[in-house]
CHARMM-style PDB file with segment names, atoms N, HN, CA, C and O in Angstrom:
ATOM      1  N   UNK     1       0.475  -1.026   0.182  1.00  0.00      PROA
ATOM      2  CA  UNK     1      -0.141  -0.101   0.107  1.00  0.00      PROA
ATOM      3  C   UNK     1       0.673   1.281  -0.241  1.00  0.00      PROA
ATOM      4  O   UNK     1       1.663   1.193   0.486  1.00  0.00      PROA
ATOM      5  N   UNK     2       0.765   2.367  -0.886  1.00  0.00      PROA
ATOM      6  HN  UNK     2      -0.038   2.439  -1.476  1.00  0.00      PROA
ATOM      7  CA  UNK     2       1.658   3.004  -0.796  1.00  0.00      PROA
ATOM      8  C   UNK     2       0.821   4.700  -0.011  1.00  0.00      PROA
ATOM      9  O   UNK     2      -0.287   4.845   0.505  1.00  0.00      PROA
ATOM     10  N   UNK     3       1.589   5.389  -0.172  1.00  0.00      PROA
ATOM     11  HN  UNK     3       2.489   5.271  -0.592  1.00  0.00      PROA
ATOM     12  CA  UNK     3       1.058   6.647   0.815  1.00  0.00      PROA
ATOM     13  C   UNK     3      -0.177   7.036   0.213  1.00  0.00      PROA
ATOM     14  O   UNK     3      -1.221   7.017   0.866  1.00  0.00      PROA
ATOM     15  N   UNK     4      -0.119   7.527  -1.460  1.00  0.00      PROA
ATOM     16  HN  UNK     4       0.728   7.542  -1.990  1.00  0.00      PROA
ATOM     17  CA  UNK     4      -1.278   8.126  -1.809  1.00  0.00      PROA
ATOM     18  C   UNK     4      -2.594   6.621  -1.788  1.00  0.00      PROA
ATOM     19  O   UNK     4      -3.731   7.075  -1.666  1.00  0.00      PROA
ATOM     20  N   UNK     5      -2.574   5.593  -1.852  1.00  0.00      PROA
ATOM     21  HN  UNK     5      -1.650   5.224  -1.951  1.00  0.00      PROA
ATOM     22  CA  UNK     5      -3.389   4.664  -1.288  1.00  0.00      PROA
ATOM     23  C   UNK     5      -4.076   4.776  -0.107  1.00  0.00      PROA
ATOM     24  O   UNK     5      -5.286   4.654   0.084  1.00  0.00      PROA
ATOM     25  N   UNK     6      -3.024   5.067   0.819  1.00  0.00      PROA
ATOM     26  HN  UNK     6      -2.041   5.166   0.665  1.00  0.00      PROA
ATOM     27  CA  UNK     6      -3.517   5.098   2.487  1.00  0.00      PROA
ATOM     28  C   UNK     6      -4.666   6.470   2.284  1.00  0.00      PROA
ATOM     29  O   UNK     6      -5.822   6.555   2.700  1.00  0.00      PROA
ATOM     30  N   UNK     7      -4.078   7.186   1.709  1.00  0.00      PROA
ATOM     31  HN  UNK     7      -3.139   7.117   1.371  1.00  0.00      PROA
ATOM     32  CA  UNK     7      -4.410   8.759   1.959  1.00  0.00      PROA
ATOM     33  C   UNK     7      -5.782   8.537   1.485  1.00  0.00      PROA
ATOM     34  O   UNK     7      -6.642   8.875   2.299  1.00  0.00      PROA
ATOM     35  N   UNK     8      -6.233   8.021   0.296  1.00  0.00      PROA
ATOM     36  HN  UNK     8      -5.534   7.747  -0.365  1.00  0.00      PROA
ATOM     37  CA  UNK     8      -7.616   8.037  -0.242  1.00  0.00      PROA
ATOM     38  C   UNK     8      -8.392   7.068   0.578  1.00  0.00      PROA
ATOM     39  O   UNK     8      -9.606   7.256   0.662  1.00  0.00      PROA
ATOM     40  N   UNK     9      -7.800   5.954   1.255  1.00  0.00      PROA
ATOM     41  HN  UNK     9      -6.814   5.801   1.187  1.00  0.00      PROA
ATOM     42  CA  UNK     9      -8.482   5.103   2.208  1.00  0.00      PROA
ATOM     43  C   UNK     9      -9.166   6.085   3.373  1.00  0.00      PROA
ATOM     44  O   UNK     9     -10.374   6.191   3.584  1.00  0.00      PROA
ATOM     45  N   UNK    10      -8.164   6.731   4.029  1.00  0.00      PROA
ATOM     46  HN  UNK    10      -7.182   6.645   3.857  1.00  0.00      PROA
ATOM     47  CA  UNK    10      -8.428   7.605   4.964  1.00  0.00      PROA
ATOM     48  C   UNK    10      -9.262   8.781   4.866  1.00  0.00      PROA
ATOM     49  O   UNK    10      -9.834   9.345   5.798  1.00  0.00      PROA
ATOM     50  N   UNK    11      -9.273   9.117   3.551  1.00  0.00      PROA
ATOM     51  HN  UNK    11      -8.807   8.659   2.793  1.00  0.00      PROA
ATOM     52  CA  UNK    11     -10.312   9.980   3.488  1.00  0.00      PROA
ATOM     53  C   UNK    11     -11.570   9.754   3.219  1.00  0.00      PROA
ATOM     54  O   UNK    11     -12.481  10.462   3.649  1.00  0.00      PROA
ATOM     55  N   UNK    12     -11.744   8.620   2.391  1.00  0.00      PROA
ATOM     56  HN  UNK    12     -11.004   8.045   2.042  1.00  0.00      PROA
ATOM     57  CA  UNK    12     -13.017   7.884   2.175  1.00  0.00      PROA
ATOM     58  C   UNK    12     -13.694   7.476   3.208  1.00  0.00      PROA
ATOM     59  O   UNK    12     -14.784   7.953   3.525  1.00  0.00      PROA
ATOM     60  N   UNK    13     -12.961   6.332   3.972  1.00  0.00      PROA
ATOM     61  HN  UNK    13     -12.076   5.945   3.714  1.00  0.00      PROA
ATOM     62  CA  UNK    13     -13.801   5.463   5.215  1.00  0.00      PROA
ATOM     63  C   UNK    13     -13.373   6.386   6.413  1.00  0.00      PROA
ATOM     64  O   UNK    13     -14.134   6.309   7.378  1.00  0.00      PROA
ATOM     65  N   UNK    14     -12.272   7.272   6.552  1.00  0.00      PROA
ATOM     66  HN  UNK    14     -11.654   7.335   5.769  1.00  0.00      PROA
ATOM     67  CA  UNK    14     -12.511   7.958   7.891  1.00  0.00      PROA
ATOM     68  C   UNK    14     -13.310   8.904   8.089  1.00  0.00      PROA
ATOM     69  O   UNK    14     -13.530   9.184   9.267  1.00  0.00      PROA
ATOM     70  N   UNK    15     -13.970   9.664   7.062  1.00  0.00      PROA
ATOM     71  HN  UNK    15     -13.791   9.436   6.105  1.00  0.00      PROA
ATOM     72  CA  UNK    15     -15.493  10.382   6.699  1.00  0.00      PROA
ATOM     73  C   UNK    15     -16.384   9.532   7.474  1.00  0.00      PROA
ATOM     74  O   UNK    15     -16.829   9.883   8.566  1.00  0.00      PROA
ATOM     75  N   UNK    16     -16.692   8.234   6.829  1.00  0.00      PROA
ATOM     76  HN  UNK    16     -16.330   7.948   5.942  1.00  0.00      PROA
ATOM     77  CA  UNK    16     -17.809   7.516   7.146  1.00  0.00      PROA
ATOM     78  C   UNK    16     -17.950   7.180   8.642  1.00  0.00      PROA
ATOM     79  O   UNK    16     -18.904   7.332   9.406  1.00  0.00      PROA
ATOM     80  N   UNK    17     -16.477   6.581   8.869  1.00  0.00      PROA
ATOM     81  HN  UNK    17     -15.703   6.457   8.249  1.00  0.00      PROA
ATOM     82  CA  UNK    17     -16.084   6.440  10.396  1.00  0.00      PROA
ATOM     83  C   UNK    17     -16.561   7.139  11.300  1.00  0.00      PROA
ATOM     84  O   UNK    17     -17.294   6.782  12.222  1.00  0.00      PROA
ATOM     85  N   UNK    18     -16.065   8.389  11.006  1.00  0.00      PROA
ATOM     86  HN  UNK    18     -15.470   8.679  10.257  1.00  0.00      PROA
ATOM     87  CA  UNK    18     -16.389   9.538  12.284  1.00  0.00      PROA
ATOM     88  C   UNK    18     -18.114   9.907  11.967  1.00  0.00      PROA
ATOM     89  O   UNK    18     -18.955  10.095  12.846  1.00  0.00      PROA
ATOM     90  N   UNK    19     -18.316   9.941  10.711  1.00  0.00      PROA
ATOM     91  HN  UNK    19     -17.632   9.788   9.997  1.00  0.00      PROA
ATOM     92  CA  UNK    19     -20.040  10.290  10.915  1.00  0.00      PROA
ATOM     93  C   UNK    19     -20.709   9.496  11.440  1.00  0.00      PROA
ATOM     94  O   UNK    19     -21.717   9.906  12.015  1.00  0.00      PROA
ATOM     95  N   UNK    20     -20.332   7.729  11.443  1.00  0.00      PROA
ATOM     96  HN  UNK    20     -19.513   7.396  10.976  1.00  0.00      PROA
ATOM     97  CA  UNK    20     -21.070   6.660  12.465  1.00  0.00      PROA
ATOM     98  C   UNK    20     -20.837   7.029  13.496  1.00  0.00      PROA
ATOM     99  O   UNK    20     -21.886   7.211  14.113  1.00  0.00      PROA
ATOM    100  N   UNK    21     -19.586   7.359  14.321  1.00  0.00      PROA
ATOM    101  HN  UNK    21     -18.734   7.211  13.819  1.00  0.00      PROA
ATOM    102  CA  UNK    21     -19.628   7.467  15.290  1.00  0.00      PROA
ATOM    103  C   UNK    21     -20.036   8.699  16.266  1.00  0.00      PROA
ATOM    104  O   UNK    21     -19.845   8.908  17.464  1.00  0.00      PROA
ATOM    105  N   UNK    22     -20.654   9.392  15.279  1.00  0.00      PROA
ATOM    106  HN  UNK    22     -20.809   9.223  14.306  1.00  0.00      PROA
ATOM    107  CA  UNK    22     -21.164  10.791  15.821  1.00  0.00      PROA
ATOM    108  C   UNK    22     -22.677  10.359  15.995  1.00  0.00      PROA
ATOM    109  O   UNK    22     -23.390  10.505  16.987  1.00  0.00      PROA
ATOM    110  N   UNK    23     -22.983   9.785  14.762  1.00  0.00      PROA
ATOM    111  HN  UNK    23     -22.404   9.667  13.956  1.00  0.00      PROA
ATOM    112  CA  UNK    23     -24.313   9.308  15.092  1.00  0.00      PROA
ATOM    113  C   UNK    23     -24.638   8.466  16.104  1.00  0.00      PROA
ATOM    114  O   UNK    23     -25.666   8.592  16.771  1.00  0.00      PROA
ATOM    115  N   UNK    24     -23.710   7.494  16.285  1.00  0.00      PROA
ATOM    116  HN  UNK    24     -22.876   7.392  15.743  1.00  0.00      PROA
ATOM    117  CA  UNK    24     -24.066   6.223  17.555  1.00  0.00      PROA
ATOM    118  C   UNK    24     -23.707   7.491  18.956  1.00  0.00      PROA
ATOM    119  O   UNK    24     -24.196   7.363  20.079  1.00  0.00      PROA
ATOM    120  N   UNK    25     -23.005   8.368  18.656  1.00  0.00      PROA
ATOM    121  HN  UNK    25     -22.608   8.473  17.744  1.00  0.00      PROA
ATOM    122  CA  UNK    25     -22.812   9.317  20.264  1.00  0.00      PROA
ATOM    123  C   UNK    25     -24.108  10.194  20.536  1.00  0.00      PROA
ATOM    124  O   UNK    25     -24.423  10.793  21.564  1.00  0.00      PROA
ATOM    125  N   UNK    26     -24.885  10.081  19.106  1.00  0.00      PROA
ATOM    126  HN  UNK    26     -24.629   9.595  18.271  1.00  0.00      PROA
ATOM    127  CA  UNK    26     -25.948  11.476  19.307  1.00  0.00      PROA
ATOM    128  C   UNK    26     -27.412  10.385  19.793  1.00  0.00      PROA
ATOM    129  O   UNK    26     -28.419  10.875  20.305  1.00  0.00      PROA
ATOM    130  N   UNK    27     -27.276   9.017  19.538  1.00  0.00      PROA
ATOM    131  HN  UNK    27     -26.458   8.618  19.123  1.00  0.00      PROA
ATOM    132  CA  UNK    27     -28.385   8.072  19.560  1.00  0.00      PROA
ATOM    133  C   UNK    27     -27.997   7.798  21.330  1.00  0.00      PROA
ATOM    134  O   UNK    27     -28.832   7.906  22.228  1.00  0.00      PROA
ATOM    135  N   UNK    28     -26.884   7.515  21.480  1.00  0.00      PROA
ATOM    136  HN  UNK    28     -26.206   7.426  20.751  1.00  0.00      PROA
ATOM    137  CA  UNK    28     -26.513   7.212  22.915  1.00  0.00      PROA
ATOM    138  C   UNK    28     -27.078   8.691  23.871  1.00  0.00      PROA
ATOM    139  O   UNK    28     -27.622   8.419  24.941  1.00  0.00      PROA
ATOM    140  N   UNK    29     -26.995   9.715  23.620  1.00  0.00      PROA
ATOM    141  HN  UNK    29     -26.554   9.936  22.750  1.00  0.00      PROA
ATOM    142  CA  UNK    29     -27.096  10.642  24.396  1.00  0.00      PROA
ATOM    143  C   UNK    29     -28.644  11.189  24.344  1.00  0.00      PROA
ATOM    144  O   UNK    29     -29.060  11.886  25.269  1.00  0.00      PROA
ATOM    145  N   UNK    30     -29.504  10.838  23.200  1.00  0.00      PROA
ATOM    146  HN  UNK    30     -29.166  10.271  22.449  1.00  0.00      PROA
ATOM    147  CA  UNK    30     -31.002  10.760  23.154  1.00  0.00      PROA
ATOM    148  C   UNK    30     -31.914  10.024  23.732  1.00  0.00      PROA
ATOM    149  O   UNK    30     -33.035  10.283  24.171  1.00  0.00      PROA
ATOM    150  N   UNK    31     -30.933   8.539  23.643  1.00  0.00      PROA
ATOM    151  HN  UNK    31     -30.022   8.329  23.287  1.00  0.00      PROA
ATOM    152  CA  UNK    31     -31.959   7.322  24.428  1.00  0.00      PROA
ATOM    153  C   UNK    31     -32.847   7.614  25.518  1.00  0.00      PROA
ATOM    154  O   UNK    31     -32.400   8.168  26.523  1.00  0.00      PROA
ATOM    155  N   UNK    32     -34.286   7.240  25.407  1.00  0.00      PROA
ATOM    156  HN  UNK    32     -34.649   6.790  24.591  1.00  0.00      PROA
ATOM    157  CA  UNK    32     -34.949   7.815  26.718  1.00  0.00      PROA
ATOM    158  C   UNK    32     -34.429   7.337  28.122  1.00  0.00      PROA
ATOM    159  O   UNK    32     -34.474   7.963  29.180  1.00  0.00      PROA
ATOM    160  N   UNK    33     -33.859   5.918  27.856  1.00  0.00      PROA
ATOM    161  HN  UNK    33     -33.822   5.408  26.996  1.00  0.00      PROA
ATOM    162  CA  UNK    33     -33.158   5.134  29.091  1.00  0.00      PROA
ATOM    163  C   UNK    33     -31.973   5.810  30.031  1.00  0.00      PROA
ATOM    164  O   UNK    33     -31.558   5.500  31.148  1.00  0.00      PROA
ATOM    165  N   UNK    34     -31.624   6.811  29.155  1.00  0.00      PROA
ATOM    166  HN  UNK    34     -31.961   7.063  28.248  1.00  0.00      PROA
ATOM    167  CA  UNK    34     -30.245   7.478  29.790  1.00  0.00      PROA
ATOM    168  C   UNK    34     -30.417   8.804  30.288  1.00  0.00      PROA
ATOM    169  O   UNK    34     -29.457   9.501  30.616  1.00  0.00      PROA
ATOM    170  N   UNK    35     -31.885   9.269  30.372  1.00  0.00      PROA
ATOM    171  HN  UNK    35     -32.665   8.703  30.106  1.00  0.00      PROA
ATOM    172  CA  UNK    35     -31.934  10.393  30.756  1.00  0.00      PROA
ATOM    173  C   UNK    35     -32.124  10.666  32.328  1.00  0.00      PROA
ATOM    174  O   UNK    35     -32.140  11.762  32.887  1.00  0.00      PROA
ATOM    175  N   UNK    36     -32.254   9.496  32.851  1.00  0.00      PROA
ATOM    176  HN  UNK    36     -32.241   8.605  32.397  1.00  0.00      PROA
ATOM    177  CA  UNK    36     -32.116   9.666  34.741  1.00  0.00      PROA
ATOM    178  C   UNK    36     -30.616   9.962  35.107  1.00  0.00      PROA
ATOM    179  O   UNK    36     -30.304  10.819  35.934  1.00  0.00      PROA
ATOM    180  N   UNK    37     -29.658   9.137  34.382  1.00  0.00      PROA
ATOM    181  HN  UNK    37     -29.911   8.441  33.710  1.00  0.00      PROA
ATOM    182  CA  UNK    37     -28.160   9.063  34.298  1.00  0.00      PROA
ATOM    183  C   UNK    37     -27.755  10.546  34.213  1.00  0.00      PROA
ATOM    184  O   UNK    37     -27.263  11.129  35.179  1.00  0.00      PROA
ATOM    185  N   UNK    38     -27.982  11.144  33.007  1.00  0.00      PROA
ATOM    186  HN  UNK    38     -28.382  10.669  32.222  1.00  0.00      PROA
ATOM    187  CA  UNK    38     -27.744  12.503  32.653  1.00  0.00      PROA
ATOM    188  C   UNK    38     -28.256  13.330  33.225  1.00  0.00      PROA
ATOM    189  O   UNK    38     -27.631  14.354  33.502  1.00  0.00      PROA
ATOM    190  N   UNK    39     -29.617  13.151  33.606  1.00  0.00      PROA
ATOM    191  HN  UNK    39     -30.125  12.319  33.381  1.00  0.00      PROA
ATOM    192  CA  UNK    39     -30.079  14.481  35.001  1.00  0.00      PROA
ATOM    193  C   UNK    39     -29.619  14.151  35.975  1.00  0.00      PROA
ATOM    194  O   UNK    39     -29.527  15.249  36.524  1.00  0.00      PROA
ATOM    195  N   UNK    40     -29.144  13.295  36.827  1.00  0.00      PROA
ATOM    196  HN  UNK    40     -29.219  12.403  36.381  1.00  0.00      PROA
ATOM    197  CA  UNK    40     -28.426  13.157  38.040  1.00  0.00      PROA
ATOM    198  C   UNK    40     -26.717  13.579  37.808  1.00  0.00      PROA
ATOM    199  O   UNK    40     -26.111  14.105  38.741  1.00  0.00      PROA
ATOM    200  N   UNK    41     -26.067  13.312  36.565  1.00  0.00      PROA
ATOM    201  HN  UNK    41     -26.560  12.885  35.807  1.00  0.00      PROA
ATOM    202  CA  UNK    41     -24.634  14.198  36.387  1.00  0.00      PROA
ATOM    203  C   UNK    41     -24.764  15.640  35.869  1.00  0.00      PROA
ATOM    204  O   UNK    41     -23.701  16.221  35.649  1.00  0.00      PROA
ATOM    205  N   UNK    42     -25.721  16.193  35.679  1.00  0.00      PROA
ATOM    206  HN  UNK    42     -26.584  15.721  35.858  1.00  0.00      PROA
ATOM    207  CA  UNK    42     -26.260  17.557  35.356  1.00  0.00      PROA
ATOM    208  C   UNK    42     -26.311  18.034  36.941  1.00  0.00      PROA
ATOM    209  O   UNK    42     -26.018  19.230  36.941  1.00  0.00      PROA
ATOM    210  N   UNK    43     -26.459  17.772  37.722  1.00  0.00      PROA
ATOM    211  HN  UNK    43     -26.697  16.801  37.722  1.00  0.00      PROA
ATOM    212  CA  UNK    43     -26.776  18.088  39.052  1.00  0.00      PROA
ATOM    213  C   UNK    43     -25.521  17.992  39.909  1.00  0.00      PROA
ATOM    214  O   UNK    43     -25.650  18.626  40.956  1.00  0.00      PROA
ATOM    215  N   UNK    44     -24.683  17.559  39.811  1.00  0.00      PROA
ATOM    216  HN  UNK    44     -24.578  17.044  38.960  1.00  0.00      PROA
ATOM    217  CA  UNK    44     -23.170  17.244  40.119  1.00  0.00      PROA
ATOM    218  C   UNK    44     -22.507  18.490  40.910  1.00  0.00      PROA
ATOM    219  O   UNK    44     -22.149  18.496  42.088  1.00  0.00      PROA
ATOM    220  N   UNK    45     -22.427  19.642  39.885  1.00  0.00      PROA
ATOM    221  HN  UNK    45     -22.717  19.637  38.928  1.00  0.00      PROA
ATOM    222  CA  UNK    45     -21.828  20.728  40.571  1.00  0.00      PROA
ATOM    223  C   UNK    45     -22.644  21.695  41.458  1.00  0.00      PROA
ATOM    224  O   UNK    45     -22.288  22.677  42.111  1.00  0.00      PROA
ATOM    225  N   UNK    46     -23.887  21.096  41.274  1.00  0.00      PROA
ATOM    226  HN  UNK    46     -24.176  20.299  40.744  1.00  0.00      PROA
ATOM    227  CA  UNK    46     -24.759  21.996  42.420  1.00  0.00      PROA
ATOM    228  C   UNK    46     -24.657  21.307  43.767  1.00  0.00      PROA
ATOM    229  O   UNK    46     -24.764  22.178  44.630  1.00  0.00      PROA
ATOM    230  N   UNK    47     -24.483  20.022  44.350  1.00  0.00      PROA
ATOM    231  HN  UNK    47     -24.396  19.314  43.650  1.00  0.00      PROA
ATOM    232  CA  UNK    47     -24.493  19.490  45.542  1.00  0.00      PROA
ATOM    233  C   UNK    47     -23.489  20.045  46.089  1.00  0.00      PROA
ATOM    234  O   UNK    47     -22.453  20.307  45.478  1.00  0.00      PROA
ATOM    235  N   UNK    48     -23.740  20.342  47.599  1.00  0.00      PROA
ATOM    236  HN  UNK    48     -24.582  20.129  48.095  1.00  0.00      PROA
ATOM    237  CA  UNK    48     -22.699  20.667  48.686  1.00  0.00      PROA
ATOM    238  C   UNK    48     -22.508  19.317  49.455  1.00  0.00      PROA
ATOM    239  O   UNK    48     -23.446  18.646  49.885  1.00  0.00      PROA
ATOM    240  N   UNK    49     -21.266  19.016  49.569  1.00  0.00      PROA
ATOM    241  HN  UNK    49     -20.504  19.561  49.220  1.00  0.00      PROA
ATOM    242  CA  UNK    49     -20.864  17.644  49.785  1.00  0.00      PROA
ATOM    243  C   UNK    49     -20.498  17.958  51.744  1.00  0.00      PROA
ATOM    244  OT1 UNK    49     -20.099  17.034  52.453  1.00  0.00      PROA
TER     245      UNK     49
END
């Protein structure tokens, strides 16, 4: 594999990989079952220990 072939592979499939990763994180963050966990985490700075 030459440098130009690796470069083309990274451009093509790297973008696809990053888009799929972003969509996966978005689905995880907006999944209804995770709401309580994120609500609890958002209140951590306001807690007094």
